Backbone as a ProteinNet text record, in pm:
[ID]
protein_1_A
[PRIMARY]
MNYITGTFQRMHLVGHMVHLAESDSIMFLGSPMVGELDELMGKGIYLSDIPFHDATRDVVLMSEQTKAQVRVLGGTRVSIG
[TERTIARY]
84.4	0	88.9	55.5	126.2	71.4	153.4	106.1	83	139.1	118.8	-21.4	-59.4	-189.9	-296.7	-256.7	-352.9	-407.1	-334.4	-379	-283.6	-335.4	-253.6	-198.7	-75	-14.5	28.9	8.2	49.2	199.7	266.4	410.3	441.4	519.7	561.9	693.9	701	820.7	879.3	1010.3	1078.6	1167.5	1167.9	1247.1	1219.5	1244.6	1220	1181.7	1120.6	1077.2	1183.8	1205.7	1301.9	1229.9	1242	1180.8	1275.2	1225.2	1301.8	1255.3	1330.2	1289.9	1278.8	1369.9	1370.5	1244.8	1181.8	1058.3	937.2	959.9	856.3	776	851.4	788.7	856.9	797.6	851.2	878.2	995.2	1034.1	1051.5	999	1015.7	1133.5	1230.9	1345	1328.2	1309.4	1285.2	1312	1289.3	1310.6	1198.4	1174.9	1075.6	1127.5	1037.9	1074.2	1058.1	1168.4	1166.5	1282	1271.5	1376.7	1433	1364	1408.6	1396.5	1476.8	1476.4	1342.1	1281.1	1150.9	1044.7	1049.7	954.9	974.1	1098.7	1132.4	1082.7	1114.2	1074.9	923.8	859.1	714.3	644	713.5	658.1	702.3	770.1	813.6	938.3	1014.2	1137.7	1254.4	1362.4	1481.1	1592.9	1688.5	1799.4	1873.9	1881.2	1950	1875.5	1748.3	1672	1707.5	1771.5	1807	1947.7	1967.9	2100.9	2204.4	2330.4	2438.4	2449.9	2422.8	2440	2321	2216.5	2095.5	2110.8	2076.1	2086.9	1991.4	1884.6	1790	1861.6	1951.8	2029	2109.9	2172.5	2252.3	2165.5	2046.3	1955	1914	1879	1836.4	1951.8	2071	2186.1	2224	2217.6	2247.7	2145.1	2020.7	1915.2	1941	1977.9	2006.2	2128.7	2229.7	2350.5	2317.7	2236.6	2196.6	2117.5	2023.6	1945.2	2035.1	2134.4	2226.3	2310.4	2354.5	2433.6	2350.7	2225.7	2137.8	2119.4	2103.7	2089	2215.4	2332.2	2459.8	2480.4	2446.2	2462.1	2351.7	2252.6	2144	2055.9	2052.5	1965.4	2020.7	2146.7	2204.5	2230.5	2215.7	2240.9	2386.6	2442	2578.1	2575.5	2632.2	2635.7	2772.4	2771.1	2894.7	2916.6	3038.3	3072.9	3080.3
-117.3	0	123.6	219.8	346.5	431.8	459.4	529.2	677.2	731.8	873.6	895.9	814.6	833.8	740	637.1	541.7	446.2	431.7	342.7	225.4	118.6	1.7	12.2	-29.1	-33.9	-176	-219.5	-352.8	-355.6	-459.9	-473.7	-614.2	-622.1	-751.6	-788.9	-912.3	-961.4	-1077	-1089.9	-1202.7	-1264.4	-1396.2	-1462.4	-1611.2	-1671.3	-1814.6	-1848.5	-1964.8	-2012.8	-2108	-2096.7	-2182.8	-2253.5	-2386.7	-2464.6	-2465.5	-2429.8	-2432	-2552	-2659.1	-2785.8	-2776.8	-2703.3	-2698.1	-2634.6	-2545.4	-2483.5	-2524.5	-2614.7	-2662.5	-2545.1	-2450.8	-2333.3	-2301.7	-2210.7	-2169.6	-2020.1	-1981.6	-1840.6	-1796.5	-1677.8	-1622.5	-1526.3	-1551.6	-1461.6	-1394.8	-1264.6	-1199.4	-1051.1	-992.2	-849.2	-793.8	-664.2	-603.4	-601.2	-617.8	-612.5	-469	-396	-256.4	-231.5	-124.4	-92.2	47.5	131.9	269.6	311.9	409	459.4	522.3	595.2	657.4	553	441.5	332.4	271.5	256.2	200.8	293.2	421.5	517.6	539.7	521.9	534.3	427	320	211.6	223.5	333.7	355.5	277.8	236.7	160.1	245.7	243.4	320.3	225.3	277.5	195.2	131.8	201.6	147.9	29.3	8.8	-106.1	-234.1	-220.4	-335.6	-381.3	-510	-559.3	-538.2	-524.1	-502.5	-616.1	-738.3	-853.8	-877.4	-795.7	-814.1	-748.3	-820.6	-769.1	-652.3	-642	-530.5	-397.6	-394.2	-273.2	-233.3	-331.2	-304.9	-255.1	-313.9	-272.1	-126.6	-90.3	46.4	144.3	109	197.8	214.6	107.1	115.6	203	192.4	274.5	421.9	453.2	592	644.5	560.7	601.6	629.9	544.7	564	692.7	719.4	842.8	965.6	959.2	1071.2	1094.2	986.2	999.4	1060.1	1023.2	1079.3	1228.7	1268.6	1411.4	1488.7	1430.4	1497.3	1511.9	1409	1413.3	1494.6	1532.3	1613.2	1537.3	1406.7	1325.3	1308.6	1346.8	1330	1183.4	1146.8	1007.8	990.6	881	849.3	725.6	737.4	621	556.2	425.3	348	282.5	299.9	231.9	316.8
0	0	0	-82.3	-86.6	27.4	127.4	246.7	222	115.7	86.4	30.1	-69.5	-132.7	-78.5	-4.9	48.2	-57.1	-168	-275.8	-289.9	-346.8	-375.1	-515.9	-535	-666.6	-694.1	-817.3	-856.4	-877.8	-829	-845.3	-894.9	-1001.2	-1053.2	-987.2	-939.8	-873.2	-952.2	-947	-1008.5	-900.6	-893.4	-790.7	-787.3	-674.1	-660.1	-515.7	-501.5	-370.5	-314.5	-185.5	-117.6	-3.5	-0.6	107.3	226.7	343.1	467.4	548.9	537.1	598	750.2	813.2	959.8	1017.6	943	991.4	907.6	811.3	721.1	662.2	606.5	545.2	412.1	340.3	211	217.8	166	165.1	19.7	-13.7	-147.4	-146.1	-234.2	-251.1	-385.4	-387.1	-514.6	-511.6	-628.1	-648.3	-732.9	-723.2	-812.1	-955.2	-1050.6	-1191.7	-1238.9	-1245.5	-1287.7	-1383.6	-1461.3	-1555.5	-1539	-1462.8	-1444.5	-1298.7	-1262.5	-1125.2	-1089.9	-1184.8	-1159.5	-1129.1	-1200.4	-1178.4	-1040	-1000.5	-869.1	-758.6	-771.2	-669	-667.5	-782.2	-788.4	-707.1	-679.7	-598.7	-452.7	-421.2	-283.3	-245.5	-347	-323.8	-371.4	-298.4	-334.3	-375.3	-450.6	-497.9	-380.9	-270.1	-152.2	-90.3	-128	-79.1	-153.8	-269.9	-352.7	-314.9	-285.9	-247.8	-359.5	-321.4	-417.5	-519	-477.7	-565.4	-659	-648.5	-728.3	-865.8	-971.4	-1107.8	-1132.8	-1056.1	-1070.9	-1052.3	-958.8	-932.1	-1056	-1121.2	-1240.9	-1355.8	-1372.2	-1478.9	-1459.5	-1338.6	-1309.6	-1331.8	-1284.5	-1301.4	-1448	-1526.5	-1669.7	-1740.6	-1702.5	-1761.3	-1733.1	-1610	-1573.1	-1647.5	-1664.4	-1736.4	-1883.2	-1943.6	-2082.9	-2099.8	-2008.9	-2015.6	-2002.2	-1914	-1895	-2020.3	-2084.4	-2206.4	-2318.7	-2328.8	-2431.3	-2407.1	-2281.4	-2248.3	-2285.3	-2255.1	-2283.4	-2434.2	-2508.5	-2654.2	-2720.6	-2646	-2700.3	-2795.6	-2781.4	-2867.6	-3007.5	-3032.9	-3166.5	-3194.6	-3318.9	-3358.5	-3396.5	-3357	-3391.4	-3478.6	-3599.2	-3687.5	-3680.1	-3681.1	-3672.7	-3808.6	-3860.6	-3986.3	-4106.2
[MASK]
+++++++++++++++++++++++++++++++++++++++++++++++++++++++++++++++++++++++++++++++++

């Protein structure tokens, strides 16, 4: 639940289930499926909430780097070859 607006937002998660035999329970290990920092923050999650070893963090950072490069280049096209 988004505590600011009081509304629920749908979130897609990717991960896997792990059986914990000692407690006879199942634990879900996963991450939100996002591609941009704005999308992450729109769900009330910050980059610091994502573990360093999680690929989601790399996807978000690469997206931000690409957006920054496009801004610096002014949207000009670069042809190779």
